[in-house]
py3Dmol code that shows the C-alpha trace and the ligand (Angstrom):
import py3Dmol

protein = """\
ATOM      1  CA  MET A   1     -27.119  11.141 -21.052  1.00  0.00           C
ATOM      2  CA  SER A   2     -26.179  13.614 -18.319  1.00  0.00           C
ATOM      3  CA  ARG A   3     -22.384  14.054 -17.833  1.00  0.00           C
ATOM      4  CA  ILE A   4     -20.889  12.842 -14.564  1.00  0.00           C
ATOM      5  CA  ALA A   5     -18.117  14.426 -12.453  1.00  0.00           C
ATOM      6  CA  TYR A   6     -16.196  13.200  -9.499  1.00  0.00           C
ATOM      7  CA  VAL A   7     -16.198  15.725  -6.753  1.00  0.00           C
ATOM      8  CA  ASN A   8     -14.463  14.971  -3.372  1.00  0.00           C
ATOM      9  CA  GLY A   9     -15.498  11.302  -3.138  1.00  0.00           C
ATOM     10  CA  ARG A  10     -18.768  11.386  -5.067  1.00  0.00           C
ATOM     11  CA  TYR A  11     -19.810  10.734  -8.617  1.00  0.00           C
ATOM     12  CA  LEU A  12     -22.474  13.418  -9.372  1.00  0.00           C
ATOM     13  CA  PRO A  13     -24.445  14.650 -12.515  1.00  0.00           C
ATOM     14  CA  HIS A  14     -22.799  17.994 -13.538  1.00  0.00           C
ATOM     15  CA  ARG A  15     -25.838  20.098 -12.405  1.00  0.00           C
ATOM     16  CA  GLN A  16     -25.221  18.807  -8.819  1.00  0.00           C
ATOM     17  CA  ALA A  17     -21.428  18.835  -9.120  1.00  0.00           C
ATOM     18  CA  ALA A  18     -20.105  21.787  -7.141  1.00  0.00           C
ATOM     19  CA  ILE A  19     -17.269  22.869  -4.943  1.00  0.00           C
ATOM     20  CA  HIS A  20     -17.277  25.009  -1.765  1.00  0.00           C
ATOM     21  CA  VAL A  21     -17.132  28.834  -2.332  1.00  0.00           C
ATOM     22  CA  GLU A  22     -14.085  28.933  -0.199  1.00  0.00           C
ATOM     23  CA  ASP A  23     -12.112  26.367  -2.154  1.00  0.00           C
ATOM     24  CA  ARG A  24      -8.672  27.783  -2.565  1.00  0.00           C
ATOM     25  CA  GLY A  25      -8.656  26.710  -6.236  1.00  0.00           C
ATOM     26  CA  LEU A  26     -11.453  29.101  -6.825  1.00  0.00           C
ATOM     27  CA  GLN A  27     -10.049  31.886  -4.728  1.00  0.00           C
ATOM     28  CA  PHE A  28      -6.303  31.746  -5.389  1.00  0.00           C
ATOM     29  CA  ALA A  29      -5.852  29.328  -8.257  1.00  0.00           C
ATOM     30  CA  ASP A  30      -4.136  27.361  -5.476  1.00  0.00           C
ATOM     31  CA  SER A  31      -4.631  24.206  -7.523  1.00  0.00           C
ATOM     32  CA  VAL A  32      -2.884  21.933  -9.979  1.00  0.00           C
ATOM     33  CA  TYR A  33      -4.305  19.772 -12.839  1.00  0.00           C
ATOM     34  CA  GLU A  34      -3.727  17.209 -15.540  1.00  0.00           C
ATOM     35  CA  VAL A  35      -5.364  16.493 -18.867  1.00  0.00           C
ATOM     36  CA  CYS A  36      -4.923  12.950 -20.225  1.00  0.00           C
ATOM     37  CA  GLU A  37      -5.985  11.693 -23.605  1.00  0.00           C
ATOM     38  CA  VAL A  38      -8.658   8.841 -23.775  1.00  0.00           C
ATOM     39  CA  LYS A  39      -8.270   6.724 -27.011  1.00  0.00           C
ATOM     40  CA  ASP A  40     -10.518   3.811 -27.739  1.00  0.00           C
ATOM     41  CA  GLY A  41     -11.731   3.917 -24.173  1.00  0.00           C
ATOM     42  CA  ARG A  42      -8.309   3.718 -22.700  1.00  0.00           C
ATOM     43  CA  LEU A  43      -6.397   6.157 -20.652  1.00  0.00           C
ATOM     44  CA  VAL A  44      -3.128   7.181 -22.474  1.00  0.00           C
ATOM     45  CA  ASP A  45       0.279   7.856 -20.683  1.00  0.00           C
ATOM     46  CA  GLU A  46      -1.322   7.463 -17.281  1.00  0.00           C
ATOM     47  CA  ASP A  47       2.056   6.877 -15.426  1.00  0.00           C
ATOM     48  CA  ARG A  48       3.618   9.951 -16.924  1.00  0.00           C
ATOM     49  CA  HIS A  49       0.794  12.178 -16.056  1.00  0.00           C
ATOM     50  CA  MET A  50       0.634  10.812 -12.532  1.00  0.00           C
ATOM     51  CA  ALA A  51       4.346  11.466 -12.098  1.00  0.00           C
ATOM     52  CA  ARG A  52       4.029  15.017 -13.300  1.00  0.00           C
ATOM     53  CA  LEU A  53       1.039  15.537 -11.003  1.00  0.00           C
ATOM     54  CA  ALA A  54       3.074  14.279  -8.024  1.00  0.00           C
ATOM     55  CA  ARG A  55       5.833  16.824  -8.995  1.00  0.00           C
ATOM     56  CA  SER A  56       3.339  19.762  -9.298  1.00  0.00           C
ATOM     57  CA  LEU A  57       1.837  18.860  -5.917  1.00  0.00           C
ATOM     58  CA  SER A  58       5.167  18.542  -4.236  1.00  0.00           C
ATOM     59  CA  GLU A  59       6.501  21.967  -5.665  1.00  0.00           C
ATOM     60  CA  LEU A  60       3.477  23.584  -4.215  1.00  0.00           C
ATOM     61  CA  ARG A  61       3.407  21.527  -1.019  1.00  0.00           C
ATOM     62  CA  ILE A  62      -0.215  20.380  -1.651  1.00  0.00           C
ATOM     63  CA  ALA A  63      -0.924  16.991  -0.189  1.00  0.00           C
ATOM     64  CA  SER A  64      -1.831  14.248  -2.649  1.00  0.00           C
ATOM     65  CA  PRO A  65      -5.538  13.415  -2.312  1.00  0.00           C
ATOM     66  CA  ARG A  66      -5.002   9.708  -3.170  1.00  0.00           C
ATOM     67  CA  LYS A  67      -2.225   7.339  -4.210  1.00  0.00           C
ATOM     68  CA  PRO A  68      -1.488   7.261  -8.054  1.00  0.00           C
ATOM     69  CA  ALA A  69      -3.302   3.943  -8.520  1.00  0.00           C
ATOM     70  CA  ALA A  70      -6.387   5.076  -6.686  1.00  0.00           C
ATOM     71  CA  LEU A  71      -6.462   8.267  -8.848  1.00  0.00           C
ATOM     72  CA  GLY A  72      -6.151   6.055 -12.054  1.00  0.00           C
ATOM     73  CA  THR A  73      -9.218   4.134 -10.810  1.00  0.00           C
ATOM     74  CA  ILE A  74     -11.228   7.271 -10.436  1.00  0.00           C
ATOM     75  CA  LEU A  75      -9.993   8.573 -13.877  1.00  0.00           C
ATOM     76  CA  ARG A  76     -11.166   5.251 -15.457  1.00  0.00           C
ATOM     77  CA  GLU A  77     -14.510   5.321 -13.613  1.00  0.00           C
ATOM     78  CA  VAL A  78     -15.248   8.857 -14.828  1.00  0.00           C
ATOM     79  CA  ILE A  79     -14.315   7.879 -18.421  1.00  0.00           C
ATOM     80  CA  ARG A  80     -16.608   4.786 -18.005  1.00  0.00           C
ATOM     81  CA  ARG A  81     -19.564   6.688 -16.508  1.00  0.00           C
ATOM     82  CA  ASN A  82     -19.337   9.288 -19.248  1.00  0.00           C
ATOM     83  CA  ARG A  83     -18.914   6.697 -22.038  1.00  0.00           C
ATOM     84  CA  VAL A  84     -15.837   8.447 -23.445  1.00  0.00           C
ATOM     85  CA  ALA A  85     -14.387   6.398 -26.133  1.00  0.00           C
ATOM     86  CA  ASN A  86     -12.131   9.282 -27.454  1.00  0.00           C
ATOM     87  CA  GLY A  87     -11.579  12.556 -25.702  1.00  0.00           C
ATOM     88  CA  ILE A  88      -9.948  13.776 -22.532  1.00  0.00           C
ATOM     89  CA  VAL A  89     -10.202  13.319 -18.818  1.00  0.00           C
ATOM     90  CA  TYR A  90      -9.398  16.304 -16.516  1.00  0.00           C
ATOM     91  CA  LEU A  91      -8.203  16.155 -12.966  1.00  0.00           C
ATOM     92  CA  GLN A  92      -7.773  19.012 -10.600  1.00  0.00           C
ATOM     93  CA  VAL A  93      -6.304  18.908  -7.017  1.00  0.00           C
ATOM     94  CA  THR A  94      -6.807  22.125  -4.887  1.00  0.00           C
ATOM     95  CA  ARG A  95      -5.201  22.897  -1.553  1.00  0.00           C
ATOM     96  CA  GLY A  96      -8.742  22.536   0.002  1.00  0.00           C
ATOM     97  CA  VAL A  97     -11.316  24.620   1.628  1.00  0.00           C
ATOM     98  CA  ALA A  98     -10.562  27.184   4.328  1.00  0.00           C
ATOM     99  CA  PRO A  99     -11.590  30.711   5.266  1.00  0.00           C
ATOM    100  CA  ARG A 100      -9.959  33.028   2.793  1.00  0.00           C
ATOM    101  CA  GLY A 101      -6.421  34.015   3.752  1.00  0.00           C
ATOM    102  CA  HIS A 102      -3.385  33.897   1.445  1.00  0.00           C
ATOM    103  CA  ALA A 103      -1.125  31.710   3.572  1.00  0.00           C
ATOM    104  CA  PHE A 104      -1.622  28.024   3.673  1.00  0.00           C
ATOM    105  CA  PRO A 105      -4.396  27.034   6.085  1.00  0.00           C
ATOM    106  CA  THR A 106      -3.356  25.973   9.580  1.00  0.00           C
ATOM    107  CA  PRO A 107      -3.984  23.316  10.468  1.00  0.00           C
ATOM    108  CA  ALA A 108      -3.908  21.824   7.018  1.00  0.00           C
ATOM    109  CA  VAL A 109      -7.109  20.983   5.326  1.00  0.00           C
ATOM    110  CA  PRO A 110      -7.767  17.908   3.116  1.00  0.00           C
ATOM    111  CA  PRO A 111      -6.944  18.594  -0.534  1.00  0.00           C
ATOM    112  CA  GLY A 112      -9.959  18.760  -2.992  1.00  0.00           C
ATOM    113  CA  LEU A 113     -10.271  16.469  -5.965  1.00  0.00           C
ATOM    114  CA  VAL A 114     -12.308  17.040  -9.087  1.00  0.00           C
ATOM    115  CA  VAL A 115     -12.405  14.824 -12.176  1.00  0.00           C
ATOM    116  CA  THR A 116     -14.434  15.352 -15.381  1.00  0.00           C
ATOM    117  CA  ALA A 117     -14.282  13.818 -18.922  1.00  0.00           C
ATOM    118  CA  ARG A 118     -15.558  14.693 -22.316  1.00  0.00           C
ATOM    119  CA  SER A 119     -15.750  13.211 -25.773  1.00  0.00           C
ATOM    120  CA  ILE A 120     -13.919  14.664 -28.681  1.00  0.00           C
ATOM    121  CA  ASP A 121     -14.705  13.509 -32.201  1.00  0.00           C
ATOM    122  CA  PRO A 122     -11.464  12.035 -33.623  1.00  0.00           C
ATOM    123  CA  ALA A 123     -12.556  13.169 -37.035  1.00  0.00           C
ATOM    124  CA  GLU A 124     -12.314  16.713 -35.949  1.00  0.00           C
ATOM    125  CA  GLY A 125      -8.691  16.348 -34.924  1.00  0.00           C
ATOM    126  CA  ALA A 126      -7.871  14.377 -38.125  1.00  0.00           C
ATOM    127  CA  ALA A 127      -9.472  17.174 -40.297  1.00  0.00           C
ATOM    128  CA  ARG A 128      -7.534  19.797 -38.373  1.00  0.00           C
ATOM    129  CA  ALA A 129      -4.338  17.852 -38.857  1.00  0.00           C
ATOM    130  CA  ARG A 130      -4.887  17.483 -42.598  1.00  0.00           C
ATOM    131  CA  ALA A 131      -5.642  21.263 -43.007  1.00  0.00           C
ATOM    132  CA  GLY A 132      -2.923  22.520 -40.625  1.00  0.00           C
ATOM    133  CA  ILE A 133      -3.506  25.328 -38.238  1.00  0.00           C
ATOM    134  CA  ALA A 134      -2.783  28.897 -37.974  1.00  0.00           C
ATOM    135  CA  VAL A 135      -0.815  30.339 -35.058  1.00  0.00           C
ATOM    136  CA  VAL A 136      -0.414  33.917 -33.821  1.00  0.00           C
ATOM    137  CA  THR A 137       2.265  35.196 -31.363  1.00  0.00           C
ATOM    138  CA  THR A 138       1.906  37.165 -28.194  1.00  0.00           C
ATOM    139  CA  PRO A 139       4.508  38.364 -25.552  1.00  0.00           C
ATOM    140  CA  ASP A 140       5.019  35.784 -22.802  1.00  0.00           C
ATOM    141  CA  ASN A 141       3.801  37.589 -19.682  1.00  0.00           C
ATOM    142  CA  ARG A 142       3.579  34.565 -17.369  1.00  0.00           C
ATOM    143  CA  TRP A 143       5.330  33.824 -13.986  1.00  0.00           C
ATOM    144  CA  ASP A 144       8.533  31.825 -14.047  1.00  0.00           C
ATOM    145  CA  ARG A 145       7.163  28.625 -12.643  1.00  0.00           C
ATOM    146  CA  VAL A 146       5.158  27.540 -15.764  1.00  0.00           C
ATOM    147  CA  ASP A 147       6.833  24.158 -15.245  1.00  0.00           C
ATOM    148  CA  ILE A 148       4.173  23.596 -12.568  1.00  0.00           C
ATOM    149  CA  LYS A 149       0.846  22.694 -14.150  1.00  0.00           C
ATOM    150  CA  THR A 150      -1.257  25.092 -12.024  1.00  0.00           C
ATOM    151  CA  VAL A 151      -4.695  26.353 -12.849  1.00  0.00           C
ATOM    152  CA  GLY A 152      -3.370  29.895 -12.798  1.00  0.00           C
ATOM    153  CA  LEU A 153      -3.928  30.206 -16.530  1.00  0.00           C
ATOM    154  CA  LEU A 154      -5.132  33.747 -17.155  1.00  0.00           C
ATOM    155  CA  PRO A 155      -2.334  34.702 -19.488  1.00  0.00           C
ATOM    156  CA  ASN A 156      -3.000  31.515 -21.315  1.00  0.00           C
ATOM    157  CA  VAL A 157      -6.733  32.220 -21.547  1.00  0.00           C
ATOM    158  CA  LEU A 158      -6.113  35.687 -22.913  1.00  0.00           C
ATOM    159  CA  ALA A 159      -3.569  34.386 -25.419  1.00  0.00           C
ATOM    160  CA  LYS A 160      -5.968  31.639 -26.662  1.00  0.00           C
ATOM    161  CA  GLN A 161      -8.802  34.240 -26.957  1.00  0.00           C
ATOM    162  CA  LYS A 162      -6.408  36.409 -29.089  1.00  0.00           C
ATOM    163  CA  ALA A 163      -5.799  33.454 -31.331  1.00  0.00           C
ATOM    164  CA  HIS A 164      -9.469  32.692 -31.743  1.00  0.00           C
ATOM    165  CA  GLU A 165     -10.227  36.360 -32.447  1.00  0.00           C
ATOM    166  CA  SER A 166      -7.538  36.353 -35.112  1.00  0.00           C
ATOM    167  CA  GLY A 167      -8.996  33.205 -36.705  1.00  0.00           C
ATOM    168  CA  ALA A 168      -6.050  31.131 -35.361  1.00  0.00           C
ATOM    169  CA  PHE A 169      -6.086  27.862 -33.422  1.00  0.00           C
ATOM    170  CA  GLU A 170      -3.241  28.668 -31.056  1.00  0.00           C
ATOM    171  CA  ALA A 171      -1.127  31.386 -29.719  1.00  0.00           C
ATOM    172  CA  TRP A 172       2.639  31.029 -29.231  1.00  0.00           C
ATOM    173  CA  PHE A 173       4.186  32.918 -26.338  1.00  0.00           C
ATOM    174  CA  VAL A 174       7.493  34.793 -27.286  1.00  0.00           C
ATOM    175  CA  ASP A 175       9.864  35.761 -24.573  1.00  0.00           C
ATOM    176  CA  GLU A 176      11.698  39.173 -24.324  1.00  0.00           C
ATOM    177  CA  ASN A 177      14.575  37.759 -26.334  1.00  0.00           C
ATOM    178  CA  GLY A 178      12.494  36.903 -29.250  1.00  0.00           C
ATOM    179  CA  PHE A 179      12.404  33.114 -28.488  1.00  0.00           C
ATOM    180  CA  VAL A 180       9.244  31.135 -28.781  1.00  0.00           C
ATOM    181  CA  THR A 181       8.444  29.488 -25.330  1.00  0.00           C
ATOM    182  CA  GLU A 182       5.265  27.402 -25.991  1.00  0.00           C
ATOM    183  CA  GLY A 183       1.649  27.643 -26.959  1.00  0.00           C
ATOM    184  CA  SER A 184      -1.112  28.725 -24.617  1.00  0.00           C
ATOM    185  CA  SER A 185      -1.957  25.070 -24.008  1.00  0.00           C
ATOM    186  CA  THR A 186       0.562  23.278 -26.205  1.00  0.00           C
ATOM    187  CA  ASN A 187       4.286  22.859 -26.721  1.00  0.00           C
ATOM    188  CA  ALA A 188       5.893  24.372 -29.770  1.00  0.00           C
ATOM    189  CA  TRP A 189       8.245  22.654 -32.450  1.00  0.00           C
ATOM    190  CA  ILE A 190       9.953  23.461 -35.626  1.00  0.00           C
ATOM    191  CA  LEU A 191      11.703  21.351 -38.253  1.00  0.00           C
ATOM    192  CA  THR A 192      14.724  23.304 -39.621  1.00  0.00           C
ATOM    193  CA  SER A 193      15.651  23.372 -43.263  1.00  0.00           C
ATOM    194  CA  ASP A 194      18.350  20.719 -42.606  1.00  0.00           C
ATOM    195  CA  GLY A 195      15.746  18.379 -41.080  1.00  0.00           C
ATOM    196  CA  ILE A 196      16.443  18.775 -37.398  1.00  0.00           C
ATOM    197  CA  LEU A 197      13.492  18.942 -35.020  1.00  0.00           C
ATOM    198  CA  VAL A 198      13.819  21.746 -32.445  1.00  0.00           C
ATOM    199  CA  THR A 199      11.839  22.268 -29.267  1.00  0.00           C
ATOM    200  CA  ARG A 200      12.615  24.324 -26.240  1.00  0.00           C
ATOM    201  CA  PRO A 201      14.356  22.509 -23.361  1.00  0.00           C
ATOM    202  CA  ALA A 202      11.811  21.756 -20.628  1.00  0.00           C
ATOM    203  CA  GLU A 203      13.983  22.909 -17.608  1.00  0.00           C
ATOM    204  CA  HIS A 204      12.739  26.505 -17.734  1.00  0.00           C
ATOM    205  CA  GLY A 205      10.064  28.617 -19.258  1.00  0.00           C
ATOM    206  CA  ILE A 206       7.635  25.904 -20.397  1.00  0.00           C
ATOM    207  CA  LEU A 207       5.590  22.898 -19.285  1.00  0.00           C
ATOM    208  CA  ARG A 208       7.313  19.584 -19.723  1.00  0.00           C
ATOM    209  CA  GLY A 209       4.598  18.224 -21.975  1.00  0.00           C
ATOM    210  CA  ILE A 210       3.926  14.576 -21.790  1.00  0.00           C
ATOM    211  CA  THR A 211       3.128  14.542 -25.593  1.00  0.00           C
ATOM    212  CA  ARG A 212       6.422  16.436 -26.108  1.00  0.00           C
ATOM    213  CA  GLY A 213       8.371  13.583 -24.361  1.00  0.00           C
ATOM    214  CA  VAL A 214       6.647  10.785 -26.384  1.00  0.00           C
ATOM    215  CA  VAL A 215       7.161  12.704 -29.650  1.00  0.00           C
ATOM    216  CA  ILE A 216      10.966  13.092 -28.882  1.00  0.00           C
ATOM    217  CA  GLU A 217      11.013   9.244 -28.413  1.00  0.00           C
ATOM    218  CA  ALA A 218       8.985   8.725 -31.549  1.00  0.00           C
ATOM    219  CA  ALA A 219      11.297  10.954 -33.625  1.00  0.00           C
ATOM    220  CA  GLU A 220      14.374   9.358 -32.347  1.00  0.00           C
ATOM    221  CA  ALA A 221      13.076   5.961 -33.170  1.00  0.00           C
ATOM    222  CA  GLU A 222      12.435   7.242 -36.671  1.00  0.00           C
ATOM    223  CA  GLY A 223      16.043   8.435 -36.992  1.00  0.00           C
ATOM    224  CA  ILE A 224      14.979  12.101 -36.915  1.00  0.00           C
ATOM    225  CA  ALA A 225      17.471  14.321 -35.102  1.00  0.00           C
ATOM    226  CA  VAL A 226      15.953  16.278 -32.085  1.00  0.00           C
ATOM    227  CA  GLU A 227      17.580  19.372 -30.548  1.00  0.00           C
ATOM    228  CA  GLU A 228      16.253  20.692 -27.342  1.00  0.00           C
ATOM    229  CA  ARG A 229      17.232  24.295 -27.569  1.00  0.00           C
ATOM    230  CA  PRO A 230      15.341  27.663 -27.693  1.00  0.00           C
ATOM    231  CA  PHE A 231      14.337  28.803 -31.187  1.00  0.00           C
ATOM    232  CA  SER A 232      13.430  32.314 -32.220  1.00  0.00           C
ATOM    233  CA  LEU A 233      10.306  33.526 -34.008  1.00  0.00           C
ATOM    234  CA  SER A 234      12.414  34.443 -37.072  1.00  0.00           C
ATOM    235  CA  GLU A 235      13.863  30.793 -37.126  1.00  0.00           C
ATOM    236  CA  ALA A 236      10.284  29.504 -37.002  1.00  0.00           C
ATOM    237  CA  LEU A 237       9.207  31.763 -39.822  1.00  0.00           C
ATOM    238  CA  ALA A 238      11.989  30.249 -41.935  1.00  0.00           C
ATOM    239  CA  ALA A 239      11.363  26.665 -40.887  1.00  0.00           C
ATOM    240  CA  LYS A 240      10.469  23.861 -43.130  1.00  0.00           C
ATOM    241  CA  GLU A 241       7.682  22.764 -40.744  1.00  0.00           C
ATOM    242  CA  ALA A 242       6.251  23.757 -37.434  1.00  0.00           C
ATOM    243  CA  PHE A 243       3.754  21.958 -35.132  1.00  0.00           C
ATOM    244  CA  ILE A 244       2.305  21.892 -31.707  1.00  0.00           C
ATOM    245  CA  THR A 245       1.777  19.037 -29.291  1.00  0.00           C
ATOM    246  CA  ALA A 246      -0.578  18.372 -26.356  1.00  0.00           C
ATOM    247  CA  SER A 247      -2.638  15.609 -24.863  1.00  0.00           C
ATOM    248  CA  SER A 248      -5.771  17.276 -26.222  1.00  0.00           C
ATOM    249  CA  THR A 249      -4.454  17.635 -29.784  1.00  0.00           C
ATOM    250  CA  ILE A 250      -1.486  15.076 -30.031  1.00  0.00           C
ATOM    251  CA  VAL A 251       0.493  16.586 -33.083  1.00  0.00           C
ATOM    252  CA  LEU A 252      -1.043  19.325 -35.125  1.00  0.00           C
ATOM    253  CA  PRO A 253       0.921  20.871 -38.025  1.00  0.00           C
ATOM    254  CA  ILE A 254       1.153  24.599 -38.352  1.00  0.00           C
ATOM    255  CA  VAL A 255       0.654  26.211 -41.821  1.00  0.00           C
ATOM    256  CA  THR A 256       0.919  29.963 -40.819  1.00  0.00           C
ATOM    257  CA  VAL A 257       2.443  31.998 -37.954  1.00  0.00           C
ATOM    258  CA  ASP A 258       1.261  35.512 -37.728  1.00  0.00           C
ATOM    259  CA  GLY A 259      -0.108  35.171 -41.226  1.00  0.00           C
ATOM    260  CA  HIS A 260       3.355  34.188 -42.763  1.00  0.00           C
ATOM    261  CA  ARG A 261       3.325  30.814 -44.511  1.00  0.00           C
ATOM    262  CA  ILE A 262       5.430  28.057 -42.987  1.00  0.00           C
ATOM    263  CA  GLY A 263       7.201  25.856 -45.511  1.00  0.00           C
ATOM    264  CA  ASP A 264       4.986  25.289 -48.585  1.00  0.00           C
ATOM    265  CA  GLY A 265       1.880  26.270 -46.493  1.00  0.00           C
ATOM    266  CA  LYS A 266       0.602  22.701 -46.238  1.00  0.00           C
ATOM    267  CA  ALA A 267       0.577  20.277 -43.298  1.00  0.00           C
ATOM    268  CA  GLY A 268       4.168  19.051 -43.158  1.00  0.00           C
ATOM    269  CA  PRO A 269       5.039  15.362 -43.729  1.00  0.00           C
ATOM    270  CA  ILE A 270       7.175  15.028 -40.697  1.00  0.00           C
ATOM    271  CA  ALA A 271       4.567  16.473 -38.304  1.00  0.00           C
ATOM    272  CA  THR A 272       2.001  14.246 -40.055  1.00  0.00           C
ATOM    273  CA  ARG A 273       4.199  11.148 -39.598  1.00  0.00           C
ATOM    274  CA  LEU A 274       4.815  11.883 -35.971  1.00  0.00           C
ATOM    275  CA  ARG A 275       1.090  12.261 -35.404  1.00  0.00           C
ATOM    276  CA  GLU A 276       0.634   8.760 -37.036  1.00  0.00           C
ATOM    277  CA  LEU A 277       3.358   7.227 -34.926  1.00  0.00           C
ATOM    278  CA  TYR A 278       2.349   8.869 -31.578  1.00  0.00           C
ATOM    279  CA  HIS A 279       0.219   5.985 -30.273  1.00  0.00           C
ATOM    280  CA  ARG A 280       2.778   3.392 -31.011  1.00  0.00           C
ATOM    281  CA  HIS A 281       5.082   5.043 -28.432  1.00  0.00           C
ATOM    282  CA  ALA A 282       2.401   6.244 -25.940  1.00  0.00           C
ATOM    283  CA  GLN A 283       1.515   4.022 -22.955  1.00  0.00           C
ATOM    284  CA  TYR A 284      -1.991   2.627 -22.526  1.00  0.00           C
ATOM    285  CA  GLY A 285      -3.613   1.888 -19.147  1.00  0.00           C
ATOM    286  CA  PRO A 286      -3.667  -1.769 -18.073  1.00  0.00           C
ATOM    287  CA  CYS A 287      -7.361  -2.158 -18.380  1.00  0.00           C
ATOM    288  CA  ARG A 288      -9.800  -1.029 -20.936  1.00  0.00           C
ATOM    289  CA  ALA A 289     -12.682   1.071 -19.754  1.00  0.00           C
ATOM    290  CA  THR A 290     -16.185  -0.389 -20.562  1.00  0.00           C
ATOM    291  CA  ALA A 291     -16.546  -0.707 -24.279  1.00  0.00           C
ATOM    292  CA  VAL A 292     -18.335   2.097 -25.969  1.00  0.00           C
ATOM    293  CA  ALA A 293     -20.772   1.651 -28.808  1.00  0.00           C
TER     294      ALA A 293
END
"""
ligand_1 = """\
21
PDD
N -2.460 21.695 -21.852
N 2.128 23.732 -22.451
C 1.023 24.187 -21.779
C 1.011 25.566 -21.374
C -0.121 23.330 -21.657
O -1.182 23.786 -20.932
C -0.143 21.999 -22.140
C -1.172 21.147 -21.974
C 1.130 21.561 -22.810
C 1.227 20.150 -23.385
O 1.282 19.256 -22.328
P 0.855 17.692 -22.435
O 1.567 17.203 -23.647
O 1.255 17.077 -21.257
O -0.754 17.803 -22.604
C 2.077 22.498 -22.926
C -3.680 20.863 -21.600
C -3.975 19.890 -22.669
C -4.791 21.751 -21.235
O -4.497 22.729 -20.484
O -5.916 21.670 -21.608
"""
view = py3Dmol.view(width=600, height=400)
view.addModel(protein, "pdb")
view.setStyle({"model": 0}, {"cartoon": {"style": "trace"}})
view.addModel(ligand_1, "xyz")
view.setStyle({"model": 1}, {"stick": {}})
view.zoomTo()
view.show()
């Protein structure tokens, strides 16, 4: 089955799905995106992703290509046409197409919209969660507006590549004061020796992850104390547990950071529990995409 992408109003097989050479997303990373989980054919946490997308667009003064409800319809249609039961759907909005010039085009041009989806075998994530993942650290060399979900991800790309070349799954960015900010495509968490979950506040220096917000709710409902404060790399190395969160991975326990064992070196029980609880607290879209065999 050929994969189908939505590009500026049309559903096209991938080999025909293309954007203009002067799209500002391509030329300047003048573009924002969202990645949503698809579980059992349903879109997860749609409203929260749409709210964050609206914020990213407004921070960059990019016009919204559609109302949130219409975007949701496109997301579900791409999920349906690609028969994705479990996986992710990706949405990107660019400032549009214009002759290359750094300032915003005048007059304004219509924003571009691309949506793709792909299946991910849930057994893969489950196995990774059982085994736990390795993380390496790298200096945080990003700009200070990482709260906006832009496609300007080169430092994140290089960090993830460093992780993979080191045999790790994720790279944690560490700021100049020795505090962990977040992962290259995930938020970062520790469980202290006295059982408090710690994750960096989302006002500054990190992306306000949708999964992060749901995990805070899930932890609080379980009676686990959560502190939103920066934590240092040395605090992480001494932690009982550590884990990452993102829409593409949900919760993944960490067993080593820079080769140092975290806790007893096994996937932690609290991280594992939060992974199990996640979908009780997540929101599901109103309608189920077409059933998938
Ligand atoms: N990444 N931090 C960064 C830098 C991210 O890129 C992401 C998501 C997160 C977690 O956000 P959320 O829980 O809303 O997925 C944190 C997506 C999955 C990606 O770029 O593929």
